[in-house]
C-alpha angles and dihedrals in degrees: 000000000000117000096188093124099042093100127054122256100190112075118247124246099251095049089055090048091051091051091049092051091053092048091048090053092048092050091044091055091050090046090052089053091050089048092052090052101039106022095130092050092049092049090050090051091058114188091353089072087078089077091063092064091041092058092046092051091045091055093044097051096030096054100036096044090053129076088274090069096032088252091291135113117197090269093050091050091054091050095041097238132121144183117258140155127251091281092053091251124137116257130240124259092248092053092046092051089050091049094055093042090059088052099046103036094069089049092052091050099043099094100142093192090070091062093067096079125123095226111034117200128221089257090056090056090050092047091049093048094049100030104039096028094045094046093050091047093049094050093044095051093045090055103037110024094091095156097072103359087227120147126197095285093050094047092048093051099034094241135141136198108227142170111272099230099034123107119241116266134195108284116238120229118254113246108256091224089071090062090051091053091048090050090052090052092053093046090050091049093048092058098034094098089060092060096038093048091052088051090050089057091061128080135293090017095055094055093042089054090052090050090050091052091049090055094045090055089069111104094231094051123082098177140351146187126212127194140157124233119203114197126180123208121195130003138270117350091351093059113126124194125216114198117197129182110214118203125183113190122189112216132187100241146007089254090059091055093084132151088243093058092047091052091046090053092049090049093050091049092048092048095049101041112097094209097043092133089069094054118093100184141020112208112197121190118190112202131185131174140085143270119207094173096247093053137012139187126195132177120189140182125189132207128186126211127187123220089248092056092052094047092049091048098238 
């Protein structure tokens, strides 16, 4: 009796996770080396430095998962799995690059903080549809598509991750319900900016957004976040509230992260916040560094100013 189908062909979930962890470590080590060599250039590039790591990862996964690399990254080699098509043949470089692009583009566009803007642009709707919808679909299919273990990038390119030494088996059909769930994710993502923008028009989010924009307008600041922390001390009638505005400002260099800039940011926030009299402290964190996707480095310093110090003009 033939035993050709006694072992699985499609790779299991945990083996793929193990391979991904190894590949992430490999890329991280290479990214750390790049950061050591070109840190100043990456810092000067600001958020655009992310594309450096994206290109490196695209070449790594695109080349090695193709026939050039025998369908195996370093992680896949260690876990004895590889990328193939439905006939168990290795895929072309072009197909492999497309496969990874479908995986990484949603990740690169899934910055949820950008959704909280009062007046979303057309590009924000597109980014939400691709970034948020694609990311949700990818994670969902990875976890729940047990029939073929294909996620969005595999389904789109007709590829499979299989055990190296296993014989091909008949491929099961993907449950149609998965496609319905994926469609719901994309529909939700397409309309998400409508709901988040309406939320951004309400207080306290509207005023926090205005404060953030006031900080970003400073020449030394490339980006910023502003939030309010409410902390209660004591219980009952003796309870005392401490309200703190927390500002994190991203600056271009360590030299720019000066005490003077921190005080200026705190002063601007204090002057523009309508309920400043209810704020006890302004906590300013100045952060500089870079993020190239596969590696990041950040250095921060924080300073705290009381309302009295800002009023007196310390």
